[in-house]
PDB file of N, CA, C and O in Angstrom:
ATOM      1  N   UNK A   1     128.602  15.131  55.016  1.00  0.00           N
ATOM      2  CA  UNK A   1     129.082  14.278  56.071  1.00  0.00           C
ATOM      3  C   UNK A   1     128.431  12.913  55.920  1.00  0.00           C
ATOM      4  O   UNK A   1     127.226  12.816  55.688  1.00  0.00           O
ATOM      5  N   UNK A   2     129.224  11.869  56.050  1.00  0.00           N
ATOM      6  CA  UNK A   2     128.724  10.507  55.914  1.00  0.00           C
ATOM      7  C   UNK A   2     128.722   9.814  57.270  1.00  0.00           C
ATOM      8  O   UNK A   2     129.635   9.987  58.079  1.00  0.00           O
ATOM      9  N   UNK A   3     127.696   9.041  57.495  1.00  0.00           N
ATOM     10  CA  UNK A   3     127.590   8.260  58.716  1.00  0.00           C
ATOM     11  C   UNK A   3     127.398   6.807  58.327  1.00  0.00           C
ATOM     12  O   UNK A   3     126.608   6.488  57.439  1.00  0.00           O
ATOM     13  N   UNK A   4     128.140   5.919  59.008  1.00  0.00           N
ATOM     14  CA  UNK A   4     128.043   4.491  58.719  1.00  0.00           C
ATOM     15  C   UNK A   4     127.700   3.781  60.022  1.00  0.00           C
ATOM     16  O   UNK A   4     128.303   4.026  61.066  1.00  0.00           O
ATOM     17  N   UNK A   5     126.701   2.882  59.927  1.00  0.00           N
ATOM     18  CA  UNK A   5     126.296   2.112  61.096  1.00  0.00           C
ATOM     19  C   UNK A   5     126.078   0.683  60.662  1.00  0.00           C
ATOM     20  O   UNK A   5     125.300   0.422  59.744  1.00  0.00           O
ATOM     21  N   UNK A   6     126.751  -0.240  61.307  1.00  0.00           N
ATOM     22  CA  UNK A   6     126.646  -1.668  60.990  1.00  0.00           C
ATOM     23  C   UNK A   6     126.852  -1.909  59.495  1.00  0.00           C
ATOM     24  O   UNK A   6     126.062  -2.604  58.856  1.00  0.00           O
ATOM     25  N   UNK A   7     127.896  -1.341  58.956  1.00  0.00           N
ATOM     26  CA  UNK A   7     128.284  -1.500  57.550  1.00  0.00           C
ATOM     27  C   UNK A   7     127.237  -0.988  56.561  1.00  0.00           C
ATOM     28  O   UNK A   7     127.249  -1.373  55.392  1.00  0.00           O
ATOM     29  N   UNK A   8     126.337  -0.125  57.022  1.00  0.00           N
ATOM     30  CA  UNK A   8     125.365   0.502  56.111  1.00  0.00           C
ATOM     31  C   UNK A   8     125.531   2.006  56.176  1.00  0.00           C
ATOM     32  O   UNK A   8     125.793   2.569  57.239  1.00  0.00           O
ATOM     33  N   UNK A   9     125.380   2.637  55.057  1.00  0.00           N
ATOM     34  CA  UNK A   9     125.501   4.086  54.955  1.00  0.00           C
ATOM     35  C   UNK A   9     124.183   4.741  55.357  1.00  0.00           C
ATOM     36  O   UNK A   9     123.124   4.387  54.839  1.00  0.00           O
ATOM     37  N   UNK A  10     124.251   5.689  56.275  1.00  0.00           N
ATOM     38  CA  UNK A  10     123.064   6.440  56.692  1.00  0.00           C
ATOM     39  C   UNK A  10     123.015   7.693  55.826  1.00  0.00           C
ATOM     40  O   UNK A  10     123.946   8.497  55.850  1.00  0.00           O
ATOM     41  N   UNK A  11     121.945   7.867  55.064  1.00  0.00           N
ATOM     42  CA  UNK A  11     121.897   9.019  54.157  1.00  0.00           C
ATOM     43  C   UNK A  11     121.824  10.347  54.917  1.00  0.00           C
ATOM     44  O   UNK A  11     121.252  10.436  56.003  1.00  0.00           O
ATOM     45  N   UNK A  12     122.408  11.345  54.321  1.00  0.00           N
ATOM     46  CA  UNK A  12     122.390  12.692  54.880  1.00  0.00           C
ATOM     47  C   UNK A  12     121.471  13.560  54.028  1.00  0.00           C
ATOM     48  O   UNK A  12     121.526  13.507  52.799  1.00  0.00           O
ATOM     49  N   UNK A  13     120.623  14.360  54.681  1.00  0.00           N
ATOM     50  CA  UNK A  13     119.726  15.242  53.942  1.00  0.00           C
ATOM     51  C   UNK A  13     119.975  16.684  54.359  1.00  0.00           C
ATOM     52  O   UNK A  13     120.518  16.942  55.433  1.00  0.00           O
ATOM     53  N   UNK A  14     119.577  17.618  53.511  1.00  0.00           N
ATOM     54  CA  UNK A  14     119.820  19.029  53.784  1.00  0.00           C
ATOM     55  C   UNK A  14     118.663  19.680  54.526  1.00  0.00           C
ATOM     56  O   UNK A  14     118.871  20.650  55.255  1.00  0.00           O
ATOM     57  N   UNK A  15     117.442  19.165  54.358  1.00  0.00           N
ATOM     58  CA  UNK A  15     116.275  19.771  54.985  1.00  0.00           C
ATOM     59  C   UNK A  15     115.196  18.710  55.178  1.00  0.00           C
ATOM     60  O   UNK A  15     115.050  17.807  54.354  1.00  0.00           O
ATOM     61  N   UNK A  16     114.440  18.826  56.272  1.00  0.00           N
ATOM     62  CA  UNK A  16     113.283  17.965  56.488  1.00  0.00           C
ATOM     63  C   UNK A  16     112.233  18.733  57.263  1.00  0.00           C
ATOM     64  O   UNK A  16     112.515  19.771  57.862  1.00  0.00           O
ATOM     65  N   UNK A  17     111.026  18.213  57.244  1.00  0.00           N
ATOM     66  CA  UNK A  17     109.917  18.852  57.944  1.00  0.00           C
ATOM     67  C   UNK A  17     109.535  17.966  59.127  1.00  0.00           C
ATOM     68  O   UNK A  17     109.262  16.777  58.963  1.00  0.00           O
ATOM     69  N   UNK A  18     109.521  18.564  60.327  1.00  0.00           N
ATOM     70  CA  UNK A  18     109.163  17.853  61.543  1.00  0.00           C
ATOM     71  C   UNK A  18     108.053  18.622  62.236  1.00  0.00           C
ATOM     72  O   UNK A  18     108.250  19.771  62.631  1.00  0.00           O
ATOM     73  N   UNK A  19     106.884  18.000  62.390  1.00  0.00           N
ATOM     74  CA  UNK A  19     105.713  18.620  63.001  1.00  0.00           C
ATOM     75  C   UNK A  19     105.368  19.960  62.343  1.00  0.00           C
ATOM     76  O   UNK A  19     104.970  20.910  63.016  1.00  0.00           O
ATOM     77  N   UNK A  20     105.524  20.017  61.039  1.00  0.00           N
ATOM     78  CA  UNK A  20     105.175  21.219  60.302  1.00  0.00           C
ATOM     79  C   UNK A  20     106.245  22.294  60.306  1.00  0.00           C
ATOM     80  O   UNK A  20     106.020  23.390  59.792  1.00  0.00           O
ATOM     81  N   UNK A  21     107.404  22.001  60.879  1.00  0.00           N
ATOM     82  CA  UNK A  21     108.493  22.978  60.963  1.00  0.00           C
ATOM     83  C   UNK A  21     109.634  22.514  60.074  1.00  0.00           C
ATOM     84  O   UNK A  21     110.121  21.393  60.222  1.00  0.00           O
ATOM     85  N   UNK A  22     110.063  23.364  59.154  1.00  0.00           N
ATOM     86  CA  UNK A  22     111.192  23.031  58.295  1.00  0.00           C
ATOM     87  C   UNK A  22     112.492  23.162  59.080  1.00  0.00           C
ATOM     88  O   UNK A  22     112.770  24.207  59.669  1.00  0.00           O
ATOM     89  N   UNK A  23     113.279  22.100  59.082  1.00  0.00           N
ATOM     90  CA  UNK A  23     114.552  22.082  59.796  1.00  0.00           C
ATOM     91  C   UNK A  23     115.648  21.876  58.769  1.00  0.00           C
ATOM     92  O   UNK A  23     115.571  20.976  57.933  1.00  0.00           O
ATOM     93  N   UNK A  24     116.675  22.722  58.839  1.00  0.00           N
ATOM     94  CA  UNK A  24     117.803  22.580  57.920  1.00  0.00           C
ATOM     95  C   UNK A  24     119.113  22.885  58.638  1.00  0.00           C
ATOM     96  O   UNK A  24     119.137  23.002  59.863  1.00  0.00           O
ATOM     97  N   UNK A  25     120.171  23.010  57.902  1.00  0.00           N
ATOM     98  CA  UNK A  25     121.495  23.197  58.469  1.00  0.00           C
ATOM     99  C   UNK A  25     121.703  24.531  59.167  1.00  0.00           C
ATOM    100  O   UNK A  25     122.709  24.703  59.854  1.00  0.00           O
ATOM    101  N   UNK A  26     120.794  25.473  59.014  1.00  0.00           N
ATOM    102  CA  UNK A  26     120.939  26.780  59.657  1.00  0.00           C
ATOM    103  C   UNK A  26     120.498  26.770  61.104  1.00  0.00           C
ATOM    104  O   UNK A  26     120.660  27.776  61.796  1.00  0.00           O
ATOM    105  N   UNK A  27     119.944  25.666  61.588  1.00  0.00           N
ATOM    106  CA  UNK A  27     119.390  25.601  62.937  1.00  0.00           C
ATOM    107  C   UNK A  27     120.464  25.673  64.007  1.00  0.00           C
ATOM    108  O   UNK A  27     121.475  24.974  63.943  1.00  0.00           O
ATOM    109  N   UNK A  28     120.233  26.518  64.976  1.00  0.00           N
ATOM    110  CA  UNK A  28     120.990  26.484  66.206  1.00  0.00           C
ATOM    111  C   UNK A  28     122.239  27.316  66.333  1.00  0.00           C
ATOM    112  O   UNK A  28     122.465  27.893  67.396  1.00  0.00           O
ATOM    113  N   UNK A  29     123.045  27.411  65.333  1.00  0.00           N
ATOM    114  CA  UNK A  29     124.319  28.117  65.464  1.00  0.00           C
ATOM    115  C   UNK A  29     124.212  29.487  64.817  1.00  0.00           C
ATOM    116  O   UNK A  29     124.207  29.581  63.589  1.00  0.00           O
ATOM    117  N   UNK A  30     124.124  30.569  65.618  1.00  0.00           N
ATOM    118  CA  UNK A  30     123.975  31.902  65.033  1.00  0.00           C
ATOM    119  C   UNK A  30     125.195  32.336  64.230  1.00  0.00           C
ATOM    120  O   UNK A  30     125.123  33.291  63.457  1.00  0.00           O
ATOM    121  N   UNK A  31     126.317  31.638  64.409  1.00  0.00           N
ATOM    122  CA  UNK A  31     127.516  31.976  63.639  1.00  0.00           C
ATOM    123  C   UNK A  31     127.448  31.447  62.208  1.00  0.00           C
ATOM    124  O   UNK A  31     128.280  31.811  61.377  1.00  0.00           O
ATOM    125  N   UNK A  32     126.465  30.590  61.910  1.00  0.00           N
ATOM    126  CA  UNK A  32     126.320  30.015  60.579  1.00  0.00           C
ATOM    127  C   UNK A  32     125.499  30.886  59.639  1.00  0.00           C
ATOM    128  O   UNK A  32     125.038  30.399  58.607  1.00  0.00           O
ATOM    129  N   UNK A  33     125.306  32.136  59.962  1.00  0.00           N
ATOM    130  CA  UNK A  33     124.484  33.002  59.124  1.00  0.00           C
ATOM    131  C   UNK A  33     125.187  33.199  57.786  1.00  0.00           C
ATOM    132  O   UNK A  33     126.338  33.631  57.728  1.00  0.00           O
ATOM    133  N   UNK A  34     124.483  32.881  56.735  1.00  0.00           N
ATOM    134  CA  UNK A  34     125.017  33.027  55.387  1.00  0.00           C
ATOM    135  C   UNK A  34     124.656  34.420  54.894  1.00  0.00           C
ATOM    136  O   UNK A  34     123.504  34.833  55.025  1.00  0.00           O
ATOM    137  N   UNK A  35     125.616  35.160  54.327  1.00  0.00           N
ATOM    138  CA  UNK A  35     125.301  36.509  53.836  1.00  0.00           C
ATOM    139  C   UNK A  35     124.128  36.494  52.857  1.00  0.00           C
ATOM    140  O   UNK A  35     123.993  35.578  52.046  1.00  0.00           O
ATOM    141  N   UNK A  36     123.293  37.509  52.946  1.00  0.00           N
ATOM    142  CA  UNK A  36     122.095  37.662  52.108  1.00  0.00           C
ATOM    143  C   UNK A  36     121.076  36.552  52.323  1.00  0.00           C
ATOM    144  O   UNK A  36     120.264  36.283  51.437  1.00  0.00           O
ATOM    145  N   UNK A  37     121.103  35.898  53.491  1.00  0.00           N
ATOM    146  CA  UNK A  37     120.129  34.854  53.794  1.00  0.00           C
ATOM    147  C   UNK A  37     119.719  34.979  55.260  1.00  0.00           C
ATOM    148  O   UNK A  37     120.566  35.192  56.127  1.00  0.00           O
ATOM    149  N   UNK A  38     118.419  34.847  55.536  1.00  0.00           N
ATOM    150  CA  UNK A  38     117.924  34.937  56.912  1.00  0.00           C
ATOM    151  C   UNK A  38     118.280  33.670  57.677  1.00  0.00           C
ATOM    152  O   UNK A  38     118.441  32.597  57.096  1.00  0.00           O
ATOM    153  N   UNK A  39     118.399  33.817  58.988  1.00  0.00           N
ATOM    154  CA  UNK A  39     118.587  32.624  59.814  1.00  0.00           C
ATOM    155  C   UNK A  39     117.268  31.853  59.849  1.00  0.00           C
ATOM    156  O   UNK A  39     116.198  32.419  59.627  1.00  0.00           O
ATOM    157  N   UNK A  40     117.363  30.575  60.127  1.00  0.00           N
ATOM    158  CA  UNK A  40     116.173  29.736  60.164  1.00  0.00           C
ATOM    159  C   UNK A  40     115.205  30.203  61.248  1.00  0.00           C
ATOM    160  O   UNK A  40     113.990  30.177  61.053  1.00  0.00           O
ATOM    161  N   UNK A  41     115.745  30.631  62.392  1.00  0.00           N
ATOM    162  CA  UNK A  41     114.901  31.070  63.493  1.00  0.00           C
ATOM    163  C   UNK A  41     114.116  32.320  63.125  1.00  0.00           C
ATOM    164  O   UNK A  41     112.928  32.420  63.431  1.00  0.00           O
ATOM    165  N   UNK A  42     114.772  33.277  62.469  1.00  0.00           N
ATOM    166  CA  UNK A  42     114.093  34.508  62.062  1.00  0.00           C
ATOM    167  C   UNK A  42     113.039  34.220  61.000  1.00  0.00           C
ATOM    168  O   UNK A  42     111.950  34.794  61.026  1.00  0.00           O
ATOM    169  N   UNK A  43     113.361  33.342  60.076  1.00  0.00           N
ATOM    170  CA  UNK A  43     112.399  32.956  59.043  1.00  0.00           C
ATOM    171  C   UNK A  43     111.163  32.309  59.668  1.00  0.00           C
ATOM    172  O   UNK A  43     110.037  32.593  59.260  1.00  0.00           O
ATOM    173  N   UNK A  44     111.376  31.437  60.662  1.00  0.00           N
ATOM    174  CA  UNK A  44     110.264  30.777  61.341  1.00  0.00           C
ATOM    175  C   UNK A  44     109.423  31.784  62.119  1.00  0.00           C
ATOM    176  O   UNK A  44     108.195  31.695  62.125  1.00  0.00           O
ATOM    177  N   UNK A  45     110.081  32.746  62.779  1.00  0.00           N
ATOM    178  CA  UNK A  45     109.355  33.763  63.541  1.00  0.00           C
ATOM    179  C   UNK A  45     108.459  34.596  62.623  1.00  0.00           C
ATOM    180  O   UNK A  45     107.322  34.903  62.984  1.00  0.00           O
ATOM    181  N   UNK A  46     108.956  34.962  61.447  1.00  0.00           N
ATOM    182  CA  UNK A  46     108.142  35.713  60.485  1.00  0.00           C
ATOM    183  C   UNK A  46     106.956  34.869  60.000  1.00  0.00           C
ATOM    184  O   UNK A  46     105.848  35.382  59.849  1.00  0.00           O
ATOM    185  N   UNK A  47     107.191  33.588  59.761  1.00  0.00           N
ATOM    186  CA  UNK A  47     106.132  32.690  59.303  1.00  0.00           C
ATOM    187  C   UNK A  47     105.024  32.572  60.359  1.00  0.00           C
ATOM    188  O   UNK A  47     103.839  32.623  60.027  1.00  0.00           O
ATOM    189  N   UNK A  48     105.415  32.415  61.627  1.00  0.00           N
ATOM    190  CA  UNK A  48     104.424  32.307  62.703  1.00  0.00           C
ATOM    191  C   UNK A  48     103.663  33.614  62.883  1.00  0.00           C
ATOM    192  O   UNK A  48     102.464  33.592  63.161  1.00  0.00           O
ATOM    193  N   UNK A  49     104.335  34.752  62.731  1.00  0.00           N
ATOM    194  CA  UNK A  49     103.659  36.044  62.848  1.00  0.00           C
ATOM    195  C   UNK A  49     102.625  36.211  61.752  1.00  0.00           C
ATOM    196  O   UNK A  49     101.544  36.747  61.997  1.00  0.00           O
ATOM    197  N   UNK A  50     102.940  35.762  60.546  1.00  0.00           N
ATOM    198  CA  UNK A  50     101.969  35.835  59.437  1.00  0.00           C
ATOM    199  C   UNK A  50     100.745  34.977  59.728  1.00  0.00           C
ATOM    200  O   UNK A  50      99.619  35.381  59.438  1.00  0.00           O
ATOM    201  N   UNK A  51     100.962  33.784  60.304  1.00  0.00           N
ATOM    202  CA  UNK A  51      99.833  32.924  60.656  1.00  0.00           C
ATOM    203  C   UNK A  51      98.951  33.596  61.704  1.00  0.00           C
ATOM    204  O   UNK A  51      97.724  33.533  61.619  1.00  0.00           O
ATOM    205  N   UNK A  52      99.571  34.237  62.691  1.00  0.00           N
ATOM    206  CA  UNK A  52      98.805  34.937  63.721  1.00  0.00           C
ATOM    207  C   UNK A  52      98.014  36.097  63.153  1.00  0.00           C
ATOM    208  O   UNK A  52      96.875  36.330  63.556  1.00  0.00           O
ATOM    209  N   UNK A  53      98.607  36.828  62.221  1.00  0.00           N
ATOM    210  CA  UNK A  53      97.908  37.958  61.599  1.00  0.00           C
ATOM    211  C   UNK A  53      96.709  37.492  60.779  1.00  0.00           C
ATOM    212  O   UNK A  53      95.691  38.182  60.726  1.00  0.00           O
ATOM    213  N   UNK A  54      96.817  36.340  60.147  1.00  0.00           N
ATOM    214  CA  UNK A  54      95.674  35.784  59.402  1.00  0.00           C
ATOM    215  C   UNK A  54      94.500  35.519  60.343  1.00  0.00           C
ATOM    216  O   UNK A  54      93.348  35.804  60.016  1.00  0.00           O
ATOM    217  N   UNK A  55      94.814  34.969  61.514  1.00  0.00           N
ATOM    218  CA  UNK A  55      93.751  34.688  62.493  1.00  0.00           C
ATOM    219  C   UNK A  55      93.143  35.989  62.992  1.00  0.00           C
ATOM    220  O   UNK A  55      91.923  36.088  63.128  1.00  0.00           O
ATOM    221  N   UNK A  56      93.968  36.981  63.264  1.00  0.00           N
ATOM    222  CA  UNK A  56      93.458  38.276  63.741  1.00  0.00           C
ATOM    223  C   UNK A  56      92.552  38.915  62.693  1.00  0.00           C
ATOM    224  O   UNK A  56      91.502  39.461  63.031  1.00  0.00           O
ATOM    225  N   UNK A  57      92.952  38.849  61.421  1.00  0.00           N
ATOM    226  CA  UNK A  57      92.106  39.419  60.361  1.00  0.00           C
ATOM    227  C   UNK A  57      90.789  38.656  60.232  1.00  0.00           C
ATOM    228  O   UNK A  57      89.749  39.252  59.952  1.00  0.00           O
ATOM    229  N   UNK A  58      90.834  37.345  60.434  1.00  0.00           N
ATOM    230  CA  UNK A  58      89.599  36.558  60.378  1.00  0.00           C
ATOM    231  C   UNK A  58      88.681  36.907  61.554  1.00  0.00           C
ATOM    232  O   UNK A  58      87.457  36.889  61.419  1.00  0.00           O
ATOM    233  N   UNK A  59      89.277  37.223  62.703  1.00  0.00           N
ATOM    234  CA  UNK A  59      88.488  37.560  63.894  1.00  0.00           C
ATOM    235  C   UNK A  59      88.120  39.039  63.987  1.00  0.00           C
ATOM    236  O   UNK A  59      87.416  39.434  64.916  1.00  0.00           O
ATOM    237  N   UNK A  60      88.570  39.848  63.064  1.00  0.00           N
ATOM    238  CA  UNK A  60      88.381  41.295  63.165  1.00  0.00           C
ATOM    239  C   UNK A  60      86.925  41.717  63.361  1.00  0.00           C
ATOM    240  O   UNK A  60      86.660  42.567  64.211  1.00  0.00           O
ATOM    241  N   UNK A  61      85.968  41.159  62.609  1.00  0.00           N
ATOM    242  CA  UNK A  61      84.575  41.573  62.863  1.00  0.00           C
ATOM    243  C   UNK A  61      84.125  41.264  64.294  1.00  0.00           C
ATOM    244  O   UNK A  61      83.401  42.046  64.911  1.00  0.00           O
ATOM    245  N   UNK A  62      84.559  40.127  64.803  1.00  0.00           N
ATOM    246  CA  UNK A  62      84.214  39.746  66.171  1.00  0.00           C
ATOM    247  C   UNK A  62      84.914  40.655  67.192  1.00  0.00           C
ATOM    248  O   UNK A  62      84.304  41.079  68.173  1.00  0.00           O
ATOM    249  N   UNK A  63      86.188  40.945  66.954  1.00  0.00           N
ATOM    250  CA  UNK A  63      86.959  41.744  67.907  1.00  0.00           C
ATOM    251  C   UNK A  63      86.543  43.211  67.920  1.00  0.00           C
ATOM    252  O   UNK A  63      86.743  43.895  68.924  1.00  0.00           O
ATOM    253  N   UNK A  64      85.980  43.698  66.847  1.00  0.00           N
ATOM    254  CA  UNK A  64      85.568  45.105  66.785  1.00  0.00           C
ATOM    255  C   UNK A  64      84.090  45.301  67.111  1.00  0.00           C
ATOM    256  O   UNK A  64      83.597  46.429  67.099  1.00  0.00           O
ATOM    257  N   UNK A  65      83.386  44.218  67.399  1.00  0.00           N
ATOM    258  CA  UNK A  65      81.970  44.314  67.782  1.00  0.00           C
ATOM    259  C   UNK A  65      81.871  44.920  69.181  1.00  0.00           C
ATOM    260  O   UNK A  65      82.345  44.330  70.151  1.00  0.00           O
ATOM    261  N   UNK A  66      81.262  46.084  69.283  1.00  0.00           N
ATOM    262  CA  UNK A  66      81.213  46.768  70.573  1.00  0.00           C
ATOM    263  C   UNK A  66      80.199  46.160  71.542  1.00  0.00           C
ATOM    264  O   UNK A  66      80.181  46.521  72.719  1.00  0.00           O
ATOM    265  N   UNK A  67      79.366  45.254  71.068  1.00  0.00           N
ATOM    266  CA  UNK A  67      78.390  44.617  71.951  1.00  0.00           C
ATOM    267  C   UNK A  67      78.908  43.305  72.534  1.00  0.00           C
ATOM    268  O   UNK A  67      78.264  42.714  73.401  1.00  0.00           O
ATOM    269  N   UNK A  68      80.045  42.860  72.073  1.00  0.00           N
ATOM    270  CA  UNK A  68      80.643  41.621  72.576  1.00  0.00           C
ATOM    271  C   UNK A  68      81.487  41.945  73.812  1.00  0.00           C
ATOM    272  O   UNK A  68      82.279  42.886  73.778  1.00  0.00           O
ATOM    273  N   UNK A  69      81.337  41.196  74.885  1.00  0.00           N
ATOM    274  CA  UNK A  69      82.100  41.483  76.115  1.00  0.00           C
ATOM    275  C   UNK A  69      83.612  41.334  75.898  1.00  0.00           C
ATOM    276  O   UNK A  69      84.063  40.432  75.191  1.00  0.00           O
ATOM    277  N   UNK A  70      84.371  42.217  76.507  1.00  0.00           N
ATOM    278  CA  UNK A  70      85.826  42.221  76.355  1.00  0.00           C
ATOM    279  C   UNK A  70      86.439  40.924  76.884  1.00  0.00           C
ATOM    280  O   UNK A  70      87.454  40.464  76.361  1.00  0.00           O
ATOM    281  N   UNK A  71      85.844  40.342  77.896  1.00  0.00           N
ATOM    282  CA  UNK A  71      86.354  39.086  78.455  1.00  0.00           C
ATOM    283  C   UNK A  71      86.323  37.984  77.401  1.00  0.00           C
ATOM    284  O   UNK A  71      87.254  37.183  77.306  1.00  0.00           O
ATOM    285  N   UNK A  72      85.263  37.944  76.618  1.00  0.00           N
ATOM    286  CA  UNK A  72      85.140  36.950  75.551  1.00  0.00           C
ATOM    287  C   UNK A  72      86.165  37.205  74.444  1.00  0.00           C
ATOM    288  O   UNK A  72      86.735  36.264  73.894  1.00  0.00           O
ATOM    289  N   UNK A  73      86.393  38.460  74.125  1.00  0.00           N
ATOM    290  CA  UNK A  73      87.389  38.806  73.103  1.00  0.00           C
ATOM    291  C   UNK A  73      88.796  38.382  73.538  1.00  0.00           C
ATOM    292  O   UNK A  73      89.564  37.842  72.742  1.00  0.00           O
ATOM    293  N   UNK A  74      89.118  38.630  74.791  1.00  0.00           N
ATOM    294  CA  UNK A  74      90.437  38.246  75.314  1.00  0.00           C
ATOM    295  C   UNK A  74      90.592  36.728  75.296  1.00  0.00           C
ATOM    296  O   UNK A  74      91.648  36.210  74.932  1.00  0.00           O
ATOM    297  N   UNK A  75      89.547  36.024  75.687  1.00  0.00           N
ATOM    298  CA  UNK A  75      89.601  34.560  75.685  1.00  0.00           C
ATOM    299  C   UNK A  75      89.791  34.015  74.274  1.00  0.00           C
ATOM    300  O   UNK A  75      90.543  33.060  74.074  1.00  0.00           O
ATOM    301  N   UNK A  76      89.118  34.611  73.298  1.00  0.00           N
ATOM    302  CA  UNK A  76      89.278  34.172  71.905  1.00  0.00           C
ATOM    303  C   UNK A  76      90.695  34.433  71.411  1.00  0.00           C
ATOM    304  O   UNK A  76      91.285  33.593  70.732  1.00  0.00           O
ATOM    305  N   UNK A  77      91.241  35.593  71.751  1.00  0.00           N
ATOM    306  CA  UNK A  77      92.608  35.909  71.329  1.00  0.00           C
ATOM    307  C   UNK A  77      93.603  34.942  71.963  1.00  0.00           C
ATOM    308  O   UNK A  77      94.511  34.455  71.289  1.00  0.00           O
ATOM    309  N   UNK A  78      93.439  34.664  73.235  1.00  0.00           N
ATOM    310  CA  UNK A  78      94.359  33.735  73.905  1.00  0.00           C
ATOM    311  C   UNK A  78      94.283  32.339  73.309  1.00  0.00           C
ATOM    312  O   UNK A  78      95.312  31.697  73.098  1.00  0.00           O
ATOM    313  N   UNK A  79      93.092  31.873  73.042  1.00  0.00           N
ATOM    314  CA  UNK A  79      92.931  30.497  72.565  1.00  0.00           C
ATOM    315  C   UNK A  79      93.242  30.321  71.086  1.00  0.00           C
ATOM    316  O   UNK A  79      93.805  29.296  70.700  1.00  0.00           O
ATOM    317  N   UNK A  80      92.894  31.279  70.258  1.00  0.00           N
ATOM    318  CA  UNK A  80      93.069  31.110  68.823  1.00  0.00           C
ATOM    319  C   UNK A  80      94.363  31.730  68.289  1.00  0.00           C
ATOM    320  O   UNK A  80      95.090  31.094  67.526  1.00  0.00           O
ATOM    321  N   UNK A  81      94.643  32.945  68.684  1.00  0.00           N
ATOM    322  CA  UNK A  81      95.813  33.646  68.135  1.00  0.00           C
ATOM    323  C   UNK A  81      97.092  33.119  68.776  1.00  0.00           C
ATOM    324  O   UNK A  81      98.040  32.780  68.068  1.00  0.00           O
ATOM    325  N   UNK A  82      97.132  33.045  70.095  1.00  0.00           N
ATOM    326  CA  UNK A  82      98.347  32.589  70.777  1.00  0.00           C
ATOM    327  C   UNK A  82      98.732  31.183  70.336  1.00  0.00           C
ATOM    328  O   UNK A  82      99.902  30.911  70.069  1.00  0.00           O
ATOM    329  N   UNK A  83      97.749  30.292  70.258  1.00  0.00           N
ATOM    330  CA  UNK A  83      98.073  28.914  69.904  1.00  0.00           C
ATOM    331  C   UNK A  83      98.665  28.813  68.501  1.00  0.00           C
ATOM    332  O   UNK A  83      99.580  28.022  68.273  1.00  0.00           O
ATOM    333  N   UNK A  84      98.156  29.601  67.566  1.00  0.00           N
ATOM    334  CA  UNK A  84      98.716  29.607  66.209  1.00  0.00           C
ATOM    335  C   UNK A  84     100.131  30.142  66.188  1.00  0.00           C
ATOM    336  O   UNK A  84     101.009  29.576  65.537  1.00  0.00           O
ATOM    337  N   UNK A  85     100.352  31.237  66.904  1.00  0.00           N
ATOM    338  CA  UNK A  85     101.656  31.897  66.844  1.00  0.00           C
ATOM    339  C   UNK A  85     102.720  31.180  67.672  1.00  0.00           C
ATOM    340  O   UNK A  85     103.901  31.245  67.330  1.00  0.00           O
ATOM    341  N   UNK A  86     102.338  30.506  68.737  1.00  0.00           N
ATOM    342  CA  UNK A  86     103.330  29.903  69.619  1.00  0.00           C
ATOM    343  C   UNK A  86     103.663  28.453  69.302  1.00  0.00           C
ATOM    344  O   UNK A  86     104.554  27.881  69.930  1.00  0.00           O
ATOM    345  N   UNK A  87     102.965  27.840  68.338  1.00  0.00           N
ATOM    346  CA  UNK A  87     103.248  26.457  67.994  1.00  0.00           C
ATOM    347  C   UNK A  87     104.676  26.337  67.456  1.00  0.00           C
ATOM    348  O   UNK A  87     105.026  26.981  66.467  1.00  0.00           O
ATOM    349  N   UNK A  88     105.477  25.533  68.093  1.00  0.00           N
ATOM    350  CA  UNK A  88     106.835  25.284  67.625  1.00  0.00           C
ATOM    351  C   UNK A  88     107.861  26.328  68.030  1.00  0.00           C
ATOM    352  O   UNK A  88     108.999  26.268  67.564  1.00  0.00           O
ATOM    353  N   UNK A  89     107.504  27.275  68.876  1.00  0.00           N
ATOM    354  CA  UNK A  89     108.463  28.307  69.235  1.00  0.00           C
ATOM    355  C   UNK A  89     109.571  27.804  70.150  1.00  0.00           C
ATOM    356  O   UNK A  89     110.536  28.526  70.404  1.00  0.00           O
ATOM    357  N   UNK A  90     109.450  26.585  70.646  1.00  0.00           N
ATOM    358  CA  UNK A  90     110.546  25.999  71.411  1.00  0.00           C
ATOM    359  C   UNK A  90     111.780  25.911  70.512  1.00  0.00           C
ATOM    360  O   UNK A  90     112.916  25.902  70.986  1.00  0.00           O
ATOM    361  N   UNK A  91     111.531  25.848  69.231  1.00  0.00           N
ATOM    362  CA  UNK A  91     112.610  25.755  68.249  1.00  0.00           C
ATOM    363  C   UNK A  91     113.502  26.979  68.268  1.00  0.00           C
ATOM    364  O   UNK A  91     114.719  26.859  68.126  1.00  0.00           O
ATOM    365  N   UNK A  92     112.910  28.170  68.444  1.00  0.00           N
ATOM    366  CA  UNK A  92     113.699  29.380  68.350  1.00  0.00           C
ATOM    367  C   UNK A  92     113.991  30.027  69.689  1.00  0.00           C
ATOM    368  O   UNK A  92     114.804  30.949  69.755  1.00  0.00           O
ATOM    369  N   UNK A  93     113.359  29.575  70.751  1.00  0.00           N
ATOM    370  CA  UNK A  93     113.610  30.151  72.071  1.00  0.00           C
ATOM    371  C   UNK A  93     112.924  31.486  72.239  1.00  0.00           C
ATOM    372  O   UNK A  93     112.166  31.921  71.372  1.00  0.00           O
ATOM    373  N   UNK A  94     113.189  32.126  73.342  1.00  0.00           N
ATOM    374  CA  UNK A  94     112.535  33.397  73.626  1.00  0.00           C
ATOM    375  C   UNK A  94     113.555  34.486  73.828  1.00  0.00           C
ATOM    376  O   UNK A  94     113.191  35.635  74.079  1.00  0.00           O
TER     377      UNK A  94
END
């Protein structure tokens, strides 16, 4: 698709990265699912889940320490794991 503004051609691109999130033509319309290819939203959800799992594995010694108060463990999970996993989820909705 070509766009022209004030006699200048506006270039069209297939993919770009915005705030660390890859955006392409698969965004938004669930009817645009290409056979044998994941939707962009599902791909992003898997990527965010992997990031959250990395944080959980890094925190595992802390989370399994029986002398650490549970309140502190919950606070660490909320602040570190949730923030990693929920960044950019406005893109895919709930």
